[in-house]
The first five atom37 places (N, CA, C, CB, O) and aatype in JSON, in Angstrom:
{
  "aatype": [20, 20, 20, 20, 20, 20, 20, 20, 20, 20, 20, 20, 20, 20, 20, 20, 20, 20, 20, 20, 20, 20, 20, 20, 20, 20, 20, 20, 20, 20, 20, 20, 20, 20, 20, 20, 20, 20, 20, 20, 20, 20, 20, 20, 20, 20, 20, 20, 20, 20, 20, 20, 20, 20, 20, 20, 20, 20, 20, 20, 20, 20, 20, 20, 20, 20, 20, 20, 20, 20, 20, 20, 20, 20, 20, 20, 20, 20, 20, 20, 20, 20, 20, 20, 20, 20, 20, 20, 20, 20, 20, 20, 20],
  "atom_mask": [
    [1, 1, 1, 1, 1],
    [1, 1, 1, 1, 1],
    [1, 1, 1, 1, 1],
    [1, 1, 1, 1, 1],
    [1, 1, 1, 1, 1],
    [1, 1, 1, 1, 1],
    [1, 1, 1, 1, 1],
    [1, 1, 1, 1, 1],
    [1, 1, 1, 1, 1],
    [1, 1, 1, 1, 1],
    [1, 1, 1, 1, 1],
    [1, 1, 1, 1, 1],
    [1, 1, 1, 1, 1],
    [1, 1, 1, 1, 1],
    [1, 1, 1, 1, 1],
    [1, 1, 1, 1, 1],
    [1, 1, 1, 1, 1],
    [1, 1, 1, 1, 1],
    [1, 1, 1, 1, 1],
    [1, 1, 1, 1, 1],
    [1, 1, 1, 1, 1],
    [1, 1, 1, 1, 1],
    [1, 1, 1, 1, 1],
    [1, 1, 1, 1, 1],
    [1, 1, 1, 1, 1],
    [1, 1, 1, 1, 1],
    [1, 1, 1, 1, 1],
    [1, 1, 1, 1, 1],
    [1, 1, 1, 1, 1],
    [1, 1, 1, 1, 1],
    [1, 1, 1, 1, 1],
    [1, 1, 1, 1, 1],
    [1, 1, 1, 1, 1],
    [1, 1, 1, 1, 1],
    [1, 1, 1, 1, 1],
    [1, 1, 1, 1, 1],
    [1, 1, 1, 1, 1],
    [1, 1, 1, 1, 1],
    [1, 1, 1, 1, 1],
    [1, 1, 1, 1, 1],
    [1, 1, 1, 1, 1],
    [1, 1, 1, 1, 1],
    [1, 1, 1, 1, 1],
    [1, 1, 1, 1, 1],
    [1, 1, 1, 1, 1],
    [1, 1, 1, 1, 1],
    [1, 1, 1, 1, 1],
    [1, 1, 1, 1, 1],
    [1, 1, 1, 1, 1],
    [1, 1, 1, 1, 1],
    [1, 1, 1, 1, 1],
    [1, 1, 1, 1, 1],
    [1, 1, 1, 1, 1],
    [1, 1, 1, 1, 1],
    [1, 1, 1, 1, 1],
    [1, 1, 1, 1, 1],
    [1, 1, 1, 1, 1],
    [1, 1, 1, 1, 1],
    [1, 1, 1, 1, 1],
    [1, 1, 1, 1, 1],
    [1, 1, 1, 1, 1],
    [1, 1, 1, 1, 1],
    [1, 1, 1, 1, 1],
    [1, 1, 1, 1, 1],
    [1, 1, 1, 1, 1],
    [1, 1, 1, 1, 1],
    [1, 1, 1, 1, 1],
    [1, 1, 1, 1, 1],
    [1, 1, 1, 1, 1],
    [1, 1, 1, 1, 1],
    [1, 1, 1, 1, 1],
    [1, 1, 1, 1, 1],
    [1, 1, 1, 1, 1],
    [1, 1, 1, 1, 1],
    [1, 1, 1, 1, 1],
    [1, 1, 1, 1, 1],
    [1, 1, 1, 1, 1],
    [1, 1, 1, 1, 1],
    [1, 1, 1, 1, 1],
    [1, 1, 1, 1, 1],
    [1, 1, 1, 1, 1],
    [1, 1, 1, 1, 1],
    [1, 1, 1, 1, 1],
    [1, 1, 1, 1, 1],
    [1, 1, 1, 1, 1],
    [1, 1, 1, 1, 1],
    [1, 1, 1, 1, 1],
    [1, 1, 1, 1, 1],
    [1, 1, 1, 1, 1],
    [1, 1, 1, 1, 1],
    [1, 1, 1, 1, 1],
    [1, 1, 1, 1, 1],
    [1, 1, 1, 1, 1]
  ],
  "atom_positions": [
    [[-46.28, 54.97, -70.65], [-45.09, 54.69, -69.89], [-44.96, 53.18, -69.71], [-45.13, 55.42, -68.53], [-45.94, 52.44, -69.67]],
    [[-43.72, 52.76, -69.6], [-43.42, 51.34, -69.42], [-42.86, 51.11, -68.03], [-42.43, 50.84, -70.51], [-42.24, 52.0, -67.44]],
    [[-43.08, 49.91, -67.51], [-42.56, 49.58, -66.19], [-42.16, 48.11, -66.14], [-43.6, 49.89, -65.1], [-42.61, 47.29, -66.93]],
    [[-41.29, 47.82, -65.17], [-40.89, 46.44, -64.91], [-40.42, 46.33, -63.47], [-39.77, 45.98, -65.9], [-39.96, 47.31, -62.87]],
    [[-40.56, 45.14, -62.93], [-39.95, 44.84, -61.64], [-38.57, 44.28, -61.9], [-40.83, 43.83, -60.8], [-38.36, 43.54, -62.87]],
    [[-37.61, 44.62, -61.05], [-36.26, 44.09, -61.2], [-36.24, 42.69, -60.57], [-35.19, 45.03, -60.54], [-36.61, 42.52, -59.41]],
    [[-35.8, 41.73, -61.35], [-35.78, 40.33, -60.9], [-34.95, 40.17, -59.63], [-35.23, 39.42, -62.02], [-33.85, 40.7, -59.52]],
    [[-35.51, 39.44, -58.69], [-34.78, 39.12, -57.46], [-34.83, 40.19, -56.4], [-33.39, 38.85, -57.78], [-34.22, 40.02, -55.34]],
    [[-35.54, 41.3, -56.64], [-35.63, 42.37, -55.64], [-37.08, 42.44, -55.16], [-35.16, 43.75, -56.24], [-38.01, 42.49, -55.96]],
    [[-37.25, 42.45, -53.85], [-38.58, 42.42, -53.24], [-39.32, 43.74, -53.47], [-38.47, 42.14, -51.74], [-38.79, 44.81, -53.18]],
    [[-40.55, 43.68, -54.01], [-41.35, 44.9, -54.19], [-41.7, 45.54, -52.85], [-42.64, 44.59, -54.98], [-41.79, 44.85, -51.82]],
    [[-41.9, 46.84, -52.87], [-42.3, 47.56, -51.66], [-43.75, 47.26, -51.32], [-42.1, 49.08, -51.84], [-44.54, 46.89, -52.19]],
    [[-44.09, 47.42, -50.06], [-45.47, 47.19, -49.62], [-46.44, 48.15, -50.29], [-45.57, 47.32, -48.1], [-47.61, 47.81, -50.49]],
    [[-45.97, 49.34, -50.64], [-46.83, 50.35, -51.26], [-46.94, 50.2, -52.78], [-46.32, 51.72, -50.94], [-47.57, 51.03, -53.44]],
    [[-46.35, 49.15, -53.34], [-46.3, 49.01, -54.81], [-47.69, 48.96, -55.44], [-45.54, 47.75, -55.18], [-47.88, 49.49, -56.53]],
    [[-48.66, 48.35, -54.77], [-50.01, 48.27, -55.34], [-50.6, 49.66, -55.58], [-50.92, 47.45, -54.42], [-51.44, 49.83, -56.47]],
    [[-50.19, 50.64, -54.8], [-50.69, 52.01, -54.99], [-50.09, 52.64, -56.25], [-50.35, 52.89, -53.75], [-50.75, 53.41, -56.94]],
    [[-48.85, 52.29, -56.55], [-48.22, 52.8, -57.77], [-48.96, 52.25, -58.99], [-46.72, 52.41, -57.83], [-49.29, 52.99, -59.91]],
    [[-49.21, 50.95, -58.98], [-49.9, 50.31, -60.09], [-51.32, 50.86, -60.22], [-49.94, 48.77, -59.89], [-51.83, 51.02, -61.33]],
    [[-51.96, 51.15, -59.1], [-53.32, 51.68, -59.12], [-53.43, 53.11, -59.57], [-53.92, 51.55, -57.77], [-54.46, 53.51, -60.11]],
    [[-52.38, 53.91, -59.37], [-52.45, 55.35, -59.67], [-51.82, 55.75, -60.99], [-51.79, 56.11, -58.58], [-52.14, 56.81, -61.52]],
    [[-50.95, 54.93, -61.54], [-50.26, 55.28, -62.78], [-50.67, 54.34, -63.9], [-48.74, 55.26, -62.6], [-50.85, 53.14, -63.67]],
    [[-50.83, 54.87, -65.08], [-51.1, 54.05, -66.26], [-49.77, 53.54, -66.79], [-51.87, 54.85, -67.35], [-49.02, 54.27, -67.43]],
    [[-49.49, 52.27, -66.51], [-48.2, 51.7, -66.87], [-48.39, 50.43, -67.69], [-47.37, 51.4, -65.61], [-49.29, 49.63, -67.42]],
    [[-47.55, 50.26, -68.68], [-47.54, 49.04, -69.49], [-46.35, 48.19, -69.08], [-47.49, 49.37, -71.01], [-45.23, 48.69, -68.99]],
    [[-46.59, 46.91, -68.82], [-45.51, 46.0, -68.46], [-44.57, 45.82, -69.66], [-46.08, 44.63, -68.01], [-45.02, 45.72, -70.8]],
    [[-43.29, 45.79, -69.38], [-42.28, 45.61, -70.42], [-41.08, 44.9, -69.79], [-41.86, 46.98, -71.05], [-41.05, 44.67, -68.58]],
    [[-40.1, 44.56, -70.62], [-38.88, 43.96, -70.09], [-38.01, 45.07, -69.51], [-38.12, 43.16, -71.2], [-38.2, 46.25, -69.81]],
    [[-37.06, 44.68, -68.68], [-36.14, 45.68, -68.1], [-35.39, 46.42, -69.2], [-35.15, 45.0, -67.14], [-35.22, 47.64, -69.12]],
    [[-34.93, 45.71, -70.23], [-34.21, 46.36, -71.33], [-35.08, 47.38, -72.04], [-33.72, 45.32, -72.33], [-34.61, 48.46, -72.39]],
    [[-36.36, 47.05, -72.27], [-37.27, 47.98, -72.94], [-37.49, 49.24, -72.11], [-38.62, 47.3, -73.22], [-37.52, 50.35, -72.64]],
    [[-37.65, 49.06, -70.8], [-37.86, 50.21, -69.93], [-36.61, 51.09, -69.9], [-38.23, 49.75, -68.5], [-36.71, 52.32, -69.95]],
    [[-35.45, 50.48, -69.82], [-34.2, 51.25, -69.77], [-33.92, 52.01, -71.07], [-33.03, 50.33, -69.46], [-33.12, 52.95, -71.07]],
    [[-34.56, 51.62, -72.17], [-34.36, 52.33, -73.44], [-35.21, 53.6, -73.54], [-34.69, 51.41, -74.6], [-35.01, 54.4, -74.45]],
    [[-36.15, 53.8, -72.62], [-36.97, 55.0, -72.63], [-36.1, 56.22, -72.33], [-38.13, 54.88, -71.6], [-35.04, 56.11, -71.72]],
    [[-36.56, 57.39, -72.78], [-35.78, 58.63, -72.66], [-35.55, 59.04, -71.2], [-36.49, 59.76, -73.4], [-34.47, 59.5, -70.84]],
    [[-36.57, 58.87, -70.36], [-36.5, 59.27, -68.95], [-36.77, 58.07, -68.06], [-37.51, 60.42, -68.65], [-37.7, 57.3, -68.32]],
    [[-35.97, 57.9, -67.02], [-36.06, 56.71, -66.18], [-36.27, 57.08, -64.72], [-34.79, 55.86, -66.33], [-35.57, 57.91, -64.15]],
    [[-37.28, 56.42, -64.13], [-37.59, 56.6, -62.71], [-37.33, 55.27, -62.01], [-39.07, 57.08, -62.5], [-37.74, 54.21, -62.49]],
    [[-36.66, 55.32, -60.87], [-36.47, 54.15, -60.04], [-37.31, 54.3, -58.78], [-34.98, 53.95, -59.68], [-37.52, 55.41, -58.3]],
    [[-37.8, 53.18, -58.25], [-38.56, 53.19, -57.01], [-37.89, 52.22, -56.04], [-40.07, 52.81, -57.25], [-37.63, 51.07, -56.38]],
    [[-37.61, 52.71, -54.82], [-36.94, 51.89, -53.81], [-37.94, 51.2, -52.89], [-35.98, 52.75, -52.98], [-39.01, 51.74, -52.59]],
    [[-37.57, 50.0, -52.45], [-38.38, 49.29, -51.45], [-37.93, 49.71, -50.05], [-38.25, 47.73, -51.62], [-37.08, 50.59, -49.89]],
    [[-38.5, 49.08, -49.04], [-38.19, 49.43, -47.65], [-36.74, 49.13, -47.28], [-39.1, 48.68, -46.72], [-36.23, 49.69, -46.31]],
    [[-36.07, 48.26, -48.04], [-34.66, 47.94, -47.79], [-33.71, 48.9, -48.51], [-34.37, 46.52, -48.23], [-32.49, 48.75, -48.41]],
    [[-34.27, 49.88, -49.24], [-33.44, 50.85, -49.95], [-32.97, 50.38, -51.32], [-32.26, 51.18, -49.13], [-32.13, 51.04, -51.94]],
    [[-33.5, 49.26, -51.79], [-33.11, 48.74, -53.1], [-34.1, 49.19, -54.17], [-33.02, 47.18, -53.07], [-35.31, 49.22, -53.94]],
    [[-33.6, 49.55, -55.34], [-34.49, 49.89, -56.44], [-35.09, 48.58, -56.96], [-33.74, 50.68, -57.59], [-34.37, 47.68, -57.4]],
    [[-36.42, 48.5, -56.9], [-37.11, 47.27, -57.3], [-37.99, 47.46, -58.53], [-37.95, 46.76, -56.15], [-38.32, 46.48, -59.21]],
    [[-38.37, 48.7, -58.83], [-39.24, 48.97, -59.97], [-38.64, 50.07, -60.82], [-40.67, 49.35, -59.51], [-38.13, 51.06, -60.3]],
    [[-38.7, 49.87, -62.13], [-38.29, 50.9, -63.09], [-39.52, 51.38, -63.83], [-37.22, 50.37, -64.08], [-40.4, 50.6, -64.19]],
    [[-39.57, 52.69, -64.05], [-40.63, 53.3, -64.86], [-39.94, 54.14, -65.91], [-41.63, 54.16, -63.98], [-39.12, 55.0, -65.59]],
    [[-40.27, 53.89, -67.17], [-39.66, 54.62, -68.26], [-40.68, 55.47, -68.97], [-39.0, 53.67, -69.24], [-41.8, 55.01, -69.24]],
    [[-40.32, 56.7, -69.28], [-41.2, 57.63, -69.99], [-40.49, 58.15, -71.23], [-41.64, 58.81, -69.07], [-39.3, 58.46, -71.19]],
    [[-41.23, 58.23, -72.33], [-40.68, 58.74, -73.58], [-40.73, 60.26, -73.61], [-41.42, 58.16, -74.77], [-39.79, 60.91, -74.09]],
    [[-41.82, 60.84, -73.1], [-42.04, 62.28, -73.19], [-41.89, 62.94, -71.82], [-43.44, 62.58, -73.76], [-42.29, 62.37, -70.81]],
    [[-41.31, 64.14, -71.78], [-41.19, 64.87, -70.51], [-42.54, 65.05, -69.81], [-40.55, 66.23, -70.75], [-42.61, 65.02, -68.58]],
    [[-43.6, 65.24, -70.58], [-44.93, 65.42, -70.0], [-45.35, 64.18, -69.22], [-45.95, 65.73, -71.09], [-45.87, 64.29, -68.11]],
    [[-45.13, 63.0, -69.79], [-45.46, 61.74, -69.1], [-44.61, 61.58, -67.84], [-45.24, 60.53, -70.05], [-45.1, 61.16, -66.8]],
    [[-43.34, 61.93, -67.96], [-42.41, 61.86, -66.82], [-42.92, 62.75, -65.68], [-40.98, 62.29, -67.25], [-42.98, 62.32, -64.53]],
    [[-43.29, 63.98, -66.01], [-43.75, 64.91, -64.98], [-45.05, 64.43, -64.34], [-43.95, 66.31, -65.58], [-45.25, 64.6, -63.14]],
    [[-45.94, 63.83, -65.13], [-47.18, 63.27, -64.57], [-46.86, 62.15, -63.59], [-48.09, 62.74, -65.69], [-47.46, 62.08, -62.52]],
    [[-45.91, 61.28, -63.94], [-45.52, 60.19, -63.05], [-44.9, 60.73, -61.77], [-44.52, 59.25, -63.75], [-45.22, 60.26, -60.68]],
    [[-44.03, 61.73, -61.88], [-43.4, 62.35, -60.71], [-44.47, 62.94, -59.79], [-42.39, 63.45, -61.14], [-44.4, 62.78, -58.57]],
    [[-45.44, 63.61, -60.37], [-46.52, 64.21, -59.59], [-47.34, 63.13, -58.87], [-47.44, 65.06, -60.49], [-47.63, 63.26, -57.68]],
    [[-47.7, 62.08, -59.58], [-48.49, 60.99, -58.99], [-47.73, 60.3, -57.87], [-48.88, 59.97, -60.07], [-48.31, 59.99, -56.83]],
    [[-46.45, 60.05, -58.07], [-45.64, 59.4, -57.03], [-45.52, 60.3, -55.81], [-44.25, 59.05, -57.57], [-45.54, 59.82, -54.67]],
    [[-45.4, 61.61, -56.04], [-45.37, 62.56, -54.93], [-46.67, 62.57, -54.15], [-45.09, 63.95, -55.46], [-46.66, 62.72, -52.93]],
    [[-47.79, 62.4, -54.85], [-49.09, 62.36, -54.18], [-49.26, 61.1, -53.34], [-50.21, 62.45, -55.21], [-50.13, 61.05, -52.47]],
    [[-48.44, 60.09, -53.6], [-48.44, 58.87, -52.78], [-47.51, 59.03, -51.58], [-48.02, 57.66, -53.62], [-47.21, 58.05, -50.89]],
    [[-47.06, 60.26, -51.34], [-46.15, 60.58, -50.23], [-44.77, 59.95, -50.4], [-46.75, 60.13, -48.92], [-44.08, 59.69, -49.41]],
    [[-44.38, 59.71, -51.64], [-43.03, 59.23, -51.91], [-42.15, 60.44, -52.19], [-43.0, 58.23, -53.11], [-42.63, 61.44, -52.73]],
    [[-40.9, 60.36, -51.83], [-39.96, 61.47, -51.95], [-39.0, 61.21, -53.1], [-39.18, 61.67, -50.62], [-38.45, 60.11, -53.22]],
    [[-38.79, 62.21, -53.96], [-37.83, 62.11, -55.06], [-36.45, 62.49, -54.52], [-38.23, 63.04, -56.26], [-36.18, 63.65, -54.23]],
    [[-35.6, 61.49, -54.4], [-34.25, 61.71, -53.87], [-33.41, 62.61, -54.78], [-33.54, 60.38, -53.68], [-32.44, 63.21, -54.32]],
    [[-33.78, 62.72, -56.04], [-32.97, 63.48, -57.0], [-33.58, 64.84, -57.35], [-32.8, 62.68, -58.27], [-33.16, 65.46, -58.32]],
    [[-34.55, 65.3, -56.57], [-35.23, 66.55, -56.92], [-34.31, 67.77, -56.95], [-36.35, 66.81, -55.95], [-34.6, 68.75, -57.63]],
    [[-33.21, 67.72, -56.23], [-32.28, 68.86, -56.2], [-31.17, 68.76, -57.24], [-31.67, 68.97, -54.82], [-30.29, 69.62, -57.28]],
    [[-31.22, 67.73, -58.09], [-30.2, 67.54, -59.13], [-30.76, 67.98, -60.48], [-29.75, 66.07, -59.2], [-31.93, 67.75, -60.79]],
    [[-29.91, 68.62, -61.29], [-30.31, 69.03, -62.63], [-30.09, 67.93, -63.66], [-29.56, 70.27, -63.04], [-30.77, 67.89, -64.68]],
    [[-29.15, 67.05, -63.4], [-28.81, 66.01, -64.35], [-29.11, 64.63, -63.75], [-27.32, 66.11, -64.75], [-29.16, 64.48, -62.54]],
    [[-29.3, 63.64, -64.62], [-29.53, 62.28, -64.12], [-28.38, 61.8, -63.23], [-29.72, 61.3, -65.3], [-27.23, 62.21, -63.41]],
    [[-28.71, 60.94, -62.27], [-27.73, 60.35, -61.37], [-27.78, 58.84, -61.55], [-27.99, 60.76, -59.88], [-28.83, 58.22, -61.38]],
    [[-26.64, 58.25, -61.87], [-26.55, 56.8, -62.08], [-27.57, 56.3, -63.09], [-26.74, 56.07, -60.74], [-28.06, 55.17, -62.98]],
    [[-27.9, 57.13, -64.08], [-28.84, 56.74, -65.13], [-30.3, 57.02, -64.81], [-28.69, 55.31, -65.42], [-31.17, 56.79, -65.66]],
    [[-30.59, 57.51, -63.62], [-31.97, 57.78, -63.21], [-32.25, 59.28, -63.23], [-32.24, 57.21, -61.81], [-31.43, 60.09, -62.8]],
    [[-33.43, 59.63, -63.73], [-33.88, 61.02, -63.72], [-34.61, 61.35, -62.42], [-34.8, 61.31, -64.91], [-34.69, 62.51, -62.02]],
    [[-35.13, 60.31, -61.77], [-35.8, 60.45, -60.46], [-35.7, 59.09, -59.76], [-37.32, 60.93, -60.61], [-35.75, 58.05, -60.41]],
    [[-35.57, 59.13, -58.44], [-35.61, 57.92, -57.63], [-36.55, 58.21, -56.46], [-34.16, 57.49, -57.15], [-36.3, 59.12, -55.66]],
    [[-37.61, 57.43, -56.36], [-38.59, 57.65, -55.31], [-38.48, 56.6, -54.22], [-40.0, 57.65, -55.88], [-38.19, 55.43, -54.48]],
    [[-38.72, 57.04, -52.99], [-38.73, 56.15, -51.84], [-39.6, 56.75, -50.76], [-37.28, 55.89, -51.32], [-39.95, 57.93, -50.8]],
    [[-39.95, 55.92, -49.77], [-40.65, 56.44, -48.6], [-39.63, 57.21, -47.78], [-41.32, 55.28, -47.76], [-38.43, 56.95, -47.85]],
    [[-40.12, 58.15, -47.02], [-39.22, 58.96, -46.2], [-38.65, 58.18, -45.06], [-39.93, 60.17, -45.69], [-37.87, 58.72, -44.27]]
  ]
}
């Protein structure tokens, strides 16, 4: 999976836990957005600051599970289709 921070947006305080729990390769924002499945992560201000891109559904589901184990909530869990280009958006409750 690929990841990037969005320029100019403050990372969340819990970001170090994401990096510690998921196997992610740093990439450019364009490279991450080209992946088949896209996850956004919101900071405490409600802004998406990190993108995670997955090529395979299996990788996507592993990332969703890991983020859930960090007590992050998937805002799009009740949607069948992507919203605003995101397949999942995680944030603290």
